[in-house]
C-alpha atoms as one frame of an Amber mdcrd trajectory, in Angstrom:
protein
  -0.276   0.016   0.195   2.927   2.273   0.615   4.201   2.053  -2.820   0.488
   3.138  -3.955   0.969   6.505  -2.047   4.478   7.388  -3.114   3.191   6.798
  -6.444   0.294   9.222  -6.269   2.654  11.655  -4.702   5.035  11.415  -7.521
   2.014  11.798  -9.485   0.635  15.069  -8.104   3.652  16.589  -8.161   4.779
  16.229 -11.621   7.714  16.145 -13.421  10.496  18.867 -12.616  13.247  17.852
 -15.098  15.146  21.177 -14.168  14.194  21.310 -10.610  13.529  24.903 -10.358
  10.496  23.832  -7.985   7.768  24.293 -10.910   6.182  21.323 -12.792   7.303
  21.556 -16.116   3.814  21.395 -17.638   3.113  24.949 -15.760   6.253  26.180
 -16.830   5.865  25.651 -20.411   2.127  27.061 -19.899   4.015  30.169 -18.061
   6.121  31.018 -20.856   4.526  30.176 -24.094   0.834  30.160 -23.641  -0.091
  32.544 -20.364  -1.296  35.820 -21.648   0.911  38.941 -20.703  -0.363  42.861
 -20.838   2.541  45.514 -20.554   5.561  43.838 -19.336   5.908  39.997 -20.223
   9.248  39.198 -18.878   8.126  41.022 -15.121   4.891  39.212 -15.588   6.651
  35.910 -16.280   8.721  36.073 -13.247   5.796  36.699 -10.817   4.046  33.989
 -12.510   6.881  31.648 -12.165   6.990  32.625  -8.642   3.742  32.163  -7.461
   3.733  28.756  -9.358   6.396  27.792  -7.339   4.814  28.728  -4.043   1.626
  26.930  -4.854   3.873  23.670  -5.677   5.555  23.928  -2.371   1.824  23.603
  -0.435   1.836  19.999  -2.186   5.462  19.641  -0.766   4.753  20.741   2.397
   1.041  20.619   3.055   1.527  20.781   6.757   3.333  24.140   5.937   6.056
  23.600   8.498   7.827  26.677   9.983   5.299  28.616   7.769   7.543  28.339
   4.408   4.624  28.327   2.365   3.056  30.691   3.330   6.282  33.394   3.585
   6.564  32.009  -0.383   3.268  32.958  -1.321   2.849  36.224   0.333   6.524
  37.096  -1.222   4.899  35.831  -4.525   1.855  38.200  -3.837   4.013  41.238
  -3.282   5.187  40.944  -6.390   2.064  41.876  -8.230   1.951  45.081  -6.825
């Protein structure tokens, strides 16, 4: 049964070949398909920070040491 849970966990986390903390299909979408408005480079950097923060919620759902909350707050601060 433990192998099933491990397989599901790996499936949920997704593939991250370059190990930057963002699932590859999300990163591809951000750089190739995400609509941008005025400053595409800045908007994509912000989107990557947010994607990484939300990926952390999957890796550490218990939010040890508030790392997840801090990452989400930092990524949100970039939007303003």
